[in-house]
C-alpha positions as CSV (number, residue, x, y, z in Angstrom):
1,X,-4.5,-29.9,-5.1
2,X,-3.4,-27.2,-7.6
3,X,-6.8,-27.1,-9.1
4,X,-8.3,-26.3,-5.7
5,X,-5.9,-23.4,-4.9
6,X,-7.8,-20.7,-6.9
7,X,-11.1,-21.7,-5.2
8,X,-9.5,-21.6,-1.8
9,X,-7.9,-18.2,-2.5
10,X,-11.3,-16.9,-3.7
11,X,-13.1,-18.2,-0.6
12,X,-10.5,-16.6,1.7
13,X,-10.7,-13.3,-0.2
14,X,-14.4,-13.4,0.0
15,X,-14.4,-14.0,3.7
16,X,-11.9,-11.2,4.3
17,X,-14.0,-8.8,2.3
18,X,-17.1,-9.8,4.3
19,X,-15.3,-9.5,7.6
20,X,-13.9,-6.0,6.8
21,X,-17.3,-4.8,5.5
22,X,-19.0,-6.1,8.7
23,X,-16.5,-4.6,11.1
24,X,-16.8,-1.3,9.2
25,X,-20.5,-1.5,9.5
26,X,-20.3,-2.1,13.2
27,X,-18.0,0.8,13.7
28,X,-20.2,3.2,11.7
29,X,-23.7,2.0,12.6
30,X,-23.2,0.9,16.2
31,X,-20.2,2.8,17.6
32,X,-20.7,6.0,15.6
33,X,-24.5,5.9,15.5
34,X,-24.5,6.2,11.7
35,X,-22.2,9.2,11.5
36,X,-19.1,9.1,9.3
37,X,-17.0,10.0,12.4
38,X,-17.6,9.7,16.1
39,X,-17.5,12.8,18.2
40,X,-14.6,11.6,20.1
41,X,-12.7,10.6,16.9
42,X,-9.4,8.9,17.2
43,X,-9.9,7.7,20.7
44,X,-12.8,5.5,19.6
45,X,-10.7,3.6,17.1
46,X,-7.8,3.3,19.6
47,X,-10.1,1.8,22.2
48,X,-11.7,-0.6,19.7
49,X,-8.3,-1.6,18.5
50,X,-7.2,-2.5,22.0
51,X,-10.3,-4.5,22.7
52,X,-10.3,-6.4,19.4
53,X,-6.5,-7.0,19.5
54,X,-6.8,-8.4,23.1
55,X,-9.7,-10.7,22.1
56,X,-8.7,-11.7,18.5
57,X,-5.0,-10.9,18.1
58,X,-3.2,-9.1,15.3
59,X,-4.9,-7.2,12.4
60,X,-7.0,-4.7,14.3
61,X,-4.7,-1.7,14.6
62,X,-6.1,1.8,14.2
63,X,-5.1,2.0,10.6
64,X,-6.9,-1.3,9.7
65,X,-10.0,-0.2,11.6
66,X,-10.0,3.2,9.8
67,X,-9.7,1.4,6.4
68,X,-12.6,-1.0,7.4
69,X,-14.7,2.0,8.2
70,X,-13.9,3.7,4.9
71,X,-14.6,0.5,3.1
72,X,-18.1,0.2,4.6
73,X,-18.8,3.9,3.9
74,X,-17.8,3.5,0.3
75,X,-19.9,0.3,-0.2
76,X,-22.8,0.6,2.2
77,X,-24.9,-1.9,0.2
78,X,-23.1,-5.2,0.7
79,X,-24.3,-6.6,-2.7
80,X,-22.2,-3.9,-4.5
81,X,-19.0,-5.1,-3.0
82,X,-18.5,-8.5,-4.7
83,X,-19.0,-7.4,-8.4
84,X,-16.5,-4.5,-8.0
85,X,-13.9,-6.7,-6.3
86,X,-14.4,-9.9,-8.1
């Protein structure tokens, strides 16, 4: 079991990175129509936070969503994410 632990951790980390990147992409590309910020700013993330928290539970507060958006903006090309984090 101990030999599997690093592989499990790596898989979980990979999935978290993929999820954060994808949510960031959805926020920027879909909700903000490709702009770095929506015209209605903080209200958008607050509304999304409420929707996601209701549907999926913890982990989608405004701060987390803002970080996911920043993460996507910093690494718009998905393939550049893994080498820099791995």
